[in-house]
PDB file of N, CA, C and O in Angstrom:
ATOM      1  N   UNK A   1      -3.024  36.649  25.209  1.00  0.00           N
ATOM      2  CA  UNK A   1      -1.883  35.790  25.437  1.00  0.00           C
ATOM      3  C   UNK A   1      -2.277  34.314  25.443  1.00  0.00           C
ATOM      4  O   UNK A   1      -1.478  33.459  25.063  1.00  0.00           O
ATOM      5  N   UNK A   2      -3.487  34.017  25.865  1.00  0.00           N
ATOM      6  CA  UNK A   2      -3.896  32.618  25.917  1.00  0.00           C
ATOM      7  C   UNK A   2      -4.109  32.038  24.525  1.00  0.00           C
ATOM      8  O   UNK A   2      -4.083  30.822  24.340  1.00  0.00           O
ATOM      9  N   UNK A   3      -4.320  32.914  23.549  1.00  0.00           N
ATOM     10  CA  UNK A   3      -4.506  32.426  22.181  1.00  0.00           C
ATOM     11  C   UNK A   3      -3.215  31.805  21.647  1.00  0.00           C
ATOM     12  O   UNK A   3      -3.262  30.943  20.769  1.00  0.00           O
ATOM     13  N   UNK A   4      -2.067  32.234  22.167  1.00  0.00           N
ATOM     14  CA  UNK A   4      -0.794  31.660  21.735  1.00  0.00           C
ATOM     15  C   UNK A   4      -0.683  30.192  22.133  1.00  0.00           C
ATOM     16  O   UNK A   4      -0.039  29.407  21.438  1.00  0.00           O
ATOM     17  N   UNK A   5      -1.301  29.825  23.233  1.00  0.00           N
ATOM     18  CA  UNK A   5      -1.311  28.426  23.643  1.00  0.00           C
ATOM     19  C   UNK A   5      -2.064  27.548  22.662  1.00  0.00           C
ATOM     20  O   UNK A   5      -1.852  26.336  22.621  1.00  0.00           O
ATOM     21  N   UNK A   6      -2.932  28.142  21.882  1.00  0.00           N
ATOM     22  CA  UNK A   6      -3.669  27.416  20.850  1.00  0.00           C
ATOM     23  C   UNK A   6      -2.985  27.522  19.489  1.00  0.00           C
ATOM     24  O   UNK A   6      -2.914  26.539  18.751  1.00  0.00           O
ATOM     25  N   UNK A   7      -2.488  28.696  19.160  1.00  0.00           N
ATOM     26  CA  UNK A   7      -1.923  28.925  17.829  1.00  0.00           C
ATOM     27  C   UNK A   7      -0.561  28.267  17.623  1.00  0.00           C
ATOM     28  O   UNK A   7      -0.273  27.796  16.523  1.00  0.00           O
ATOM     29  N   UNK A   8       0.270  28.225  18.640  1.00  0.00           N
ATOM     30  CA  UNK A   8       1.601  27.629  18.482  1.00  0.00           C
ATOM     31  C   UNK A   8       1.510  26.126  18.219  1.00  0.00           C
ATOM     32  O   UNK A   8       2.147  25.654  17.278  1.00  0.00           O
ATOM     33  N   UNK A   9       0.752  25.348  18.998  1.00  0.00           N
ATOM     34  CA  UNK A   9       0.617  23.924  18.644  1.00  0.00           C
ATOM     35  C   UNK A   9      -0.067  23.714  17.295  1.00  0.00           C
ATOM     36  O   UNK A   9       0.276  22.787  16.561  1.00  0.00           O
ATOM     37  N   UNK A  10      -1.031  24.572  16.968  1.00  0.00           N
ATOM     38  CA  UNK A  10      -1.704  24.465  15.681  1.00  0.00           C
ATOM     39  C   UNK A  10      -0.721  24.706  14.537  1.00  0.00           C
ATOM     40  O   UNK A  10      -0.772  24.011  13.522  1.00  0.00           O
ATOM     41  N   UNK A  11       0.163  25.674  14.690  1.00  0.00           N
ATOM     42  CA  UNK A  11       1.171  25.944  13.668  1.00  0.00           C
ATOM     43  C   UNK A  11       2.163  24.790  13.554  1.00  0.00           C
ATOM     44  O   UNK A  11       2.578  24.440  12.449  1.00  0.00           O
ATOM     45  N   UNK A  12       2.545  24.201  14.671  1.00  0.00           N
ATOM     46  CA  UNK A  12       3.467  23.064  14.636  1.00  0.00           C
ATOM     47  C   UNK A  12       2.834  21.858  13.949  1.00  0.00           C
ATOM     48  O   UNK A  12       3.485  21.189  13.146  1.00  0.00           O
ATOM     49  N   UNK A  13       1.584  21.580  14.254  1.00  0.00           N
ATOM     50  CA  UNK A  13       0.893  20.458  13.617  1.00  0.00           C
ATOM     51  C   UNK A  13       0.723  20.724  12.126  1.00  0.00           C
ATOM     52  O   UNK A  13       0.906  19.816  11.315  1.00  0.00           O
ATOM     53  N   UNK A  14       0.378  21.945  11.755  1.00  0.00           N
ATOM     54  CA  UNK A  14       0.240  22.290  10.339  1.00  0.00           C
ATOM     55  C   UNK A  14       1.562  22.181   9.598  1.00  0.00           C
ATOM     56  O   UNK A  14       1.600  21.711   8.461  1.00  0.00           O
ATOM     57  N   UNK A  15       2.639  22.608  10.230  1.00  0.00           N
ATOM     58  CA  UNK A  15       3.955  22.495   9.612  1.00  0.00           C
ATOM     59  C   UNK A  15       4.381  21.054   9.427  1.00  0.00           C
ATOM     60  O   UNK A  15       4.929  20.696   8.384  1.00  0.00           O
ATOM     61  N   UNK A  16       4.136  20.226  10.423  1.00  0.00           N
ATOM     62  CA  UNK A  16       4.467  18.803  10.300  1.00  0.00           C
ATOM     63  C   UNK A  16       3.619  18.125   9.233  1.00  0.00           C
ATOM     64  O   UNK A  16       4.112  17.266   8.502  1.00  0.00           O
ATOM     65  N   UNK A  17       2.355  18.502   9.138  1.00  0.00           N
ATOM     66  CA  UNK A  17       1.493  17.938   8.099  1.00  0.00           C
ATOM     67  C   UNK A  17       1.991  18.345   6.715  1.00  0.00           C
ATOM     68  O   UNK A  17       1.966  17.539   5.784  1.00  0.00           O
ATOM     69  N   UNK A  18       2.441  19.588   6.577  1.00  0.00           N
ATOM     70  CA  UNK A  18       2.994  20.043   5.303  1.00  0.00           C
ATOM     71  C   UNK A  18       4.269  19.302   4.934  1.00  0.00           C
ATOM     72  O   UNK A  18       4.450  18.913   3.780  1.00  0.00           O
ATOM     73  N   UNK A  19       5.153  19.106   5.902  1.00  0.00           N
ATOM     74  CA  UNK A  19       6.382  18.362   5.639  1.00  0.00           C
ATOM     75  C   UNK A  19       6.088  16.922   5.252  1.00  0.00           C
ATOM     76  O   UNK A  19       6.717  16.386   4.341  1.00  0.00           O
ATOM     77  N   UNK A  20       5.145  16.293   5.931  1.00  0.00           N
ATOM     78  CA  UNK A  20       4.760  14.924   5.609  1.00  0.00           C
ATOM     79  C   UNK A  20       4.171  14.846   4.207  1.00  0.00           C
ATOM     80  O   UNK A  20       4.470  13.916   3.457  1.00  0.00           O
ATOM     81  N   UNK A  21       3.340  15.813   3.851  1.00  0.00           N
ATOM     82  CA  UNK A  21       2.724  15.843   2.530  1.00  0.00           C
ATOM     83  C   UNK A  21       3.783  15.943   1.434  1.00  0.00           C
ATOM     84  O   UNK A  21       3.726  15.197   0.456  1.00  0.00           O
ATOM     85  N   UNK A  22       4.739  16.843   1.582  1.00  0.00           N
ATOM     86  CA  UNK A  22       5.771  16.993   0.555  1.00  0.00           C
ATOM     87  C   UNK A  22       6.699  15.783   0.507  1.00  0.00           C
ATOM     88  O   UNK A  22       7.203  15.432  -0.559  1.00  0.00           O
ATOM     89  N   UNK A  23       6.926  15.150   1.642  1.00  0.00           N
ATOM     90  CA  UNK A  23       7.751  13.935   1.652  1.00  0.00           C
ATOM     91  C   UNK A  23       7.067  12.808   0.882  1.00  0.00           C
ATOM     92  O   UNK A  23       7.718  12.076   0.137  1.00  0.00           O
ATOM     93  N   UNK A  24       5.767  12.672   1.060  1.00  0.00           N
ATOM     94  CA  UNK A  24       5.015  11.645   0.341  1.00  0.00           C
ATOM     95  C   UNK A  24       4.987  11.962  -1.152  1.00  0.00           C
ATOM     96  O   UNK A  24       5.091  11.051  -1.974  1.00  0.00           O
ATOM     97  N   UNK A  25       4.850  13.225  -1.514  1.00  0.00           N
ATOM     98  CA  UNK A  25       4.853  13.598  -2.932  1.00  0.00           C
ATOM     99  C   UNK A  25       6.181  13.249  -3.594  1.00  0.00           C
ATOM    100  O   UNK A  25       6.202  12.770  -4.728  1.00  0.00           O
ATOM    101  N   UNK A  26       7.293  13.487  -2.891  1.00  0.00           N
ATOM    102  CA  UNK A  26       8.604  13.205  -3.478  1.00  0.00           C
ATOM    103  C   UNK A  26       8.935  11.725  -3.521  1.00  0.00           C
ATOM    104  O   UNK A  26       9.835  11.320  -4.257  1.00  0.00           O
ATOM    105  N   UNK A  27       8.225  10.902  -2.745  1.00  0.00           N
ATOM    106  CA  UNK A  27       8.529   9.474  -2.727  1.00  0.00           C
ATOM    107  C   UNK A  27       8.027   8.762  -3.974  1.00  0.00           C
ATOM    108  O   UNK A  27       8.442   7.633  -4.234  1.00  0.00           O
ATOM    109  N   UNK A  28       7.144   9.385  -4.757  1.00  0.00           N
ATOM    110  CA  UNK A  28       6.679   8.793  -6.003  1.00  0.00           C
ATOM    111  C   UNK A  28       5.445   7.930  -5.863  1.00  0.00           C
ATOM    112  O   UNK A  28       5.136   7.158  -6.770  1.00  0.00           O
ATOM    113  N   UNK A  29       4.734   8.033  -4.765  1.00  0.00           N
ATOM    114  CA  UNK A  29       3.539   7.211  -4.569  1.00  0.00           C
ATOM    115  C   UNK A  29       2.406   7.615  -5.495  1.00  0.00           C
ATOM    116  O   UNK A  29       1.518   6.805  -5.763  1.00  0.00           O
ATOM    117  N   UNK A  30       2.412   8.830  -5.985  1.00  0.00           N
ATOM    118  CA  UNK A  30       1.307   9.328  -6.792  1.00  0.00           C
ATOM    119  C   UNK A  30       1.703   9.516  -8.251  1.00  0.00           C
ATOM    120  O   UNK A  30       1.115  10.347  -8.943  1.00  0.00           O
ATOM    121  N   UNK A  31       2.673   8.774  -8.722  1.00  0.00           N
ATOM    122  CA  UNK A  31       3.138   8.925 -10.096  1.00  0.00           C
ATOM    123  C   UNK A  31       2.170   8.329 -11.111  1.00  0.00           C
ATOM    124  O   UNK A  31       1.928   8.938 -12.154  1.00  0.00           O
ATOM    125  N   UNK A  32       1.614   7.160 -10.834  1.00  0.00           N
ATOM    126  CA  UNK A  32       0.787   6.456 -11.810  1.00  0.00           C
ATOM    127  C   UNK A  32      -0.586   6.164 -11.213  1.00  0.00           C
ATOM    128  O   UNK A  32      -0.873   5.033 -10.820  1.00  0.00           O
ATOM    129  N   UNK A  33      -1.424   7.183 -11.149  1.00  0.00           N
ATOM    130  CA  UNK A  33      -2.746   6.998 -10.572  1.00  0.00           C
ATOM    131  C   UNK A  33      -3.685   6.272 -11.526  1.00  0.00           C
ATOM    132  O   UNK A  33      -4.560   5.529 -11.081  1.00  0.00           O
ATOM    133  N   UNK A  34      -3.518   6.475 -12.835  1.00  0.00           N
ATOM    134  CA  UNK A  34      -4.398   5.833 -13.809  1.00  0.00           C
ATOM    135  C   UNK A  34      -4.065   4.361 -13.995  1.00  0.00           C
ATOM    136  O   UNK A  34      -4.952   3.575 -14.331  1.00  0.00           O
ATOM    137  N   UNK A  35      -2.831   3.971 -13.790  1.00  0.00           N
ATOM    138  CA  UNK A  35      -2.437   2.580 -13.995  1.00  0.00           C
ATOM    139  C   UNK A  35      -3.187   1.623 -13.085  1.00  0.00           C
ATOM    140  O   UNK A  35      -3.689   0.596 -13.541  1.00  0.00           O
ATOM    141  N   UNK A  36      -3.266   1.950 -11.806  1.00  0.00           N
ATOM    142  CA  UNK A  36      -3.963   1.070 -10.864  1.00  0.00           C
ATOM    143  C   UNK A  36      -5.460   1.058 -11.130  1.00  0.00           C
ATOM    144  O   UNK A  36      -6.115   0.031 -10.955  1.00  0.00           O
ATOM    145  N   UNK A  37      -6.001   2.188 -11.549  1.00  0.00           N
ATOM    146  CA  UNK A  37      -7.438   2.250 -11.828  1.00  0.00           C
ATOM    147  C   UNK A  37      -7.794   1.418 -13.056  1.00  0.00           C
ATOM    148  O   UNK A  37      -8.855   0.794 -13.093  1.00  0.00           O
ATOM    149  N   UNK A  38      -6.929   1.402 -14.050  1.00  0.00           N
ATOM    150  CA  UNK A  38      -7.201   0.621 -15.259  1.00  0.00           C
ATOM    151  C   UNK A  38      -6.825  -0.844 -15.082  1.00  0.00           C
ATOM    152  O   UNK A  38      -7.421  -1.713 -15.719  1.00  0.00           O
ATOM    153  N   UNK A  39      -5.857  -1.128 -14.237  1.00  0.00           N
ATOM    154  CA  UNK A  39      -5.388  -2.498 -14.040  1.00  0.00           C
ATOM    155  C   UNK A  39      -6.473  -3.395 -13.453  1.00  0.00           C
ATOM    156  O   UNK A  39      -6.485  -4.599 -13.711  1.00  0.00           O
ATOM    157  N   UNK A  40      -7.373  -2.829 -12.675  1.00  0.00           N
ATOM    158  CA  UNK A  40      -8.423  -3.639 -12.067  1.00  0.00           C
ATOM    159  C   UNK A  40      -9.437  -4.110 -13.105  1.00  0.00           C
ATOM    160  O   UNK A  40     -10.150  -5.085 -12.866  1.00  0.00           O
ATOM    161  N   UNK A  41      -9.515  -3.439 -14.246  1.00  0.00           N
ATOM    162  CA  UNK A  41     -10.477  -3.806 -15.282  1.00  0.00           C
ATOM    163  C   UNK A  41      -9.955  -4.882 -16.220  1.00  0.00           C
ATOM    164  O   UNK A  41     -10.733  -5.467 -16.974  1.00  0.00           O
ATOM    165  N   UNK A  42      -8.661  -5.155 -16.191  1.00  0.00           N
ATOM    166  CA  UNK A  42      -8.057  -6.134 -17.094  1.00  0.00           C
ATOM    167  C   UNK A  42      -8.252  -7.529 -16.509  1.00  0.00           C
ATOM    168  O   UNK A  42      -7.962  -7.765 -15.336  1.00  0.00           O
ATOM    169  N   UNK A  43      -8.748  -8.458 -17.341  1.00  0.00           N
ATOM    170  CA  UNK A  43      -8.941  -9.839 -16.896  1.00  0.00           C
ATOM    171  C   UNK A  43      -7.600 -10.542 -16.767  1.00  0.00           C
ATOM    172  O   UNK A  43      -6.692 -10.333 -17.573  1.00  0.00           O
ATOM    173  N   UNK A  44      -7.488 -11.377 -15.747  1.00  0.00           N
ATOM    174  CA  UNK A  44      -6.295 -12.196 -15.557  1.00  0.00           C
ATOM    175  C   UNK A  44      -6.329 -13.368 -16.532  1.00  0.00           C
ATOM    176  O   UNK A  44      -7.406 -13.773 -16.970  1.00  0.00           O
ATOM    177  N   UNK A  45      -5.168 -13.917 -16.876  1.00  0.00           N
ATOM    178  CA  UNK A  45      -5.166 -15.116 -17.723  1.00  0.00           C
ATOM    179  C   UNK A  45      -5.860 -16.285 -17.016  1.00  0.00           C
ATOM    180  O   UNK A  45      -5.900 -16.344 -15.787  1.00  0.00           O
ATOM    181  N   UNK A  46      -6.405 -17.210 -17.809  1.00  0.00           N
ATOM    182  CA  UNK A  46      -7.199 -18.312 -17.255  1.00  0.00           C
ATOM    183  C   UNK A  46      -6.362 -19.255 -16.390  1.00  0.00           C
ATOM    184  O   UNK A  46      -6.900 -19.852 -15.458  1.00  0.00           O
ATOM    185  N   UNK A  47      -5.069 -19.408 -16.665  1.00  0.00           N
ATOM    186  CA  UNK A  47      -4.228 -20.342 -15.924  1.00  0.00           C
ATOM    187  C   UNK A  47      -3.563 -19.733 -14.712  1.00  0.00           C
ATOM    188  O   UNK A  47      -2.683 -20.363 -14.125  1.00  0.00           O
ATOM    189  N   UNK A  48      -3.948 -18.534 -14.312  1.00  0.00           N
ATOM    190  CA  UNK A  48      -3.302 -17.859 -13.191  1.00  0.00           C
ATOM    191  C   UNK A  48      -3.765 -18.377 -11.851  1.00  0.00           C
ATOM    192  O   UNK A  48      -4.497 -19.364 -11.775  1.00  0.00           O
ATOM    193  N   UNK A  49      -3.342 -17.715 -10.801  1.00  0.00           N
ATOM    194  CA  UNK A  49      -3.729 -18.092  -9.445  1.00  0.00           C
ATOM    195  C   UNK A  49      -5.220 -17.847  -9.245  1.00  0.00           C
ATOM    196  O   UNK A  49      -5.800 -16.988  -9.909  1.00  0.00           O
ATOM    197  N   UNK A  50      -5.838 -18.587  -8.347  1.00  0.00           N
ATOM    198  CA  UNK A  50      -7.285 -18.387  -8.104  1.00  0.00           C
ATOM    199  C   UNK A  50      -7.572 -17.100  -7.367  1.00  0.00           C
ATOM    200  O   UNK A  50      -8.732 -16.792  -7.090  1.00  0.00           O
TER     201      UNK A  50
END
């Protein structure tokens, strides 16, 4: 019976982590992973901000 005191909070935390993960996936934060990686390699124009 004491194992339930450990498993129930663990299940709640796991469920909340899963919901948070799917919410972040649907928000579109991971749509263009290659764009940011390639953008850092492109030189800025000479007249831009310092």
